[in-house]
C-alpha positions as CSV (number, residue, x, y, z in Angstrom):
1,M,241.2,247.7,-46.9
2,R,239.3,249.7,-50.0
3,L,238.2,253.3,-49.2
4,Y,234.6,252.1,-48.8
5,E,235.4,249.9,-46.2
6,T,237.5,252.3,-44.6
7,L,234.7,254.6,-44.3
8,V,231.9,252.2,-43.3
9,Y,234.2,251.0,-40.3
10,G,235.0,254.9,-39.2
11,D,231.2,255.3,-39.4
12,F,230.6,252.4,-37.1
13,V,233.2,253.8,-34.6
14,L,231.8,257.2,-34.5
15,A,228.6,256.0,-33.9
16,V,229.7,253.6,-31.1
17,G,231.2,256.0,-29.9
18,L,228.3,258.7,-29.5
19,L,225.5,256.2,-29.0
20,V,227.3,254.3,-26.6
21,V,230.2,255.2,-24.5
22,A,229.1,258.9,-24.4
23,P,225.6,258.0,-22.6
24,F,227.6,255.6,-20.4
25,L,229.9,258.7,-19.6
26,L,227.3,261.2,-18.7
27,L,225.2,258.1,-16.8
28,A,228.6,257.7,-14.7
29,V,228.8,261.3,-14.0
30,S,225.2,261.7,-12.9
31,V,225.1,259.3,-10.7
32,T,224.1,261.9,-7.7
33,Y,222.0,263.8,-10.0
34,S,218.7,262.1,-10.3
35,P,216.8,263.9,-13.3
36,V,219.8,263.6,-15.5
37,R,220.4,259.8,-14.4
38,D,216.1,258.8,-14.9
39,R,216.5,260.7,-18.5
40,L,219.9,258.6,-19.4
41,L,217.8,255.4,-18.0
42,V,215.0,256.3,-20.4
43,Y,217.3,256.5,-23.5
44,W,218.6,253.1,-22.7
45,R,215.4,251.7,-22.7
46,A,214.6,253.4,-26.1
47,S,217.9,252.4,-27.7
48,A,217.7,248.9,-26.9
49,L,214.3,248.7,-28.3
50,L,215.8,250.5,-31.4
51,G,218.8,248.0,-31.5
52,I,216.5,245.1,-31.5
53,T,214.5,246.6,-34.4
54,V,217.8,246.9,-36.4
55,Y,219.1,243.3,-35.5
56,L,215.4,242.2,-36.9
57,W,215.2,244.3,-39.9
58,I,218.9,243.3,-40.8
59,G,217.5,239.7,-41.4
60,E,214.9,240.6,-43.9
61,H,217.6,242.4,-46.1
62,T,220.5,241.0,-48.1
63,I,223.5,243.2,-49.7
């Protein structure tokens, strides 16, 4: 792989780790602590809307 592809792949892995895996781990830990769980559920709703927006936006732009 070229350097650019490696950097893009690394950025993707880091983003998935921080924006998907970490909140899942926090959600699993906070099952018994209701305020944290409620905030994480709000986070998932907002990130789902952001994901849909990015998905629709990708279709409008060409590389």
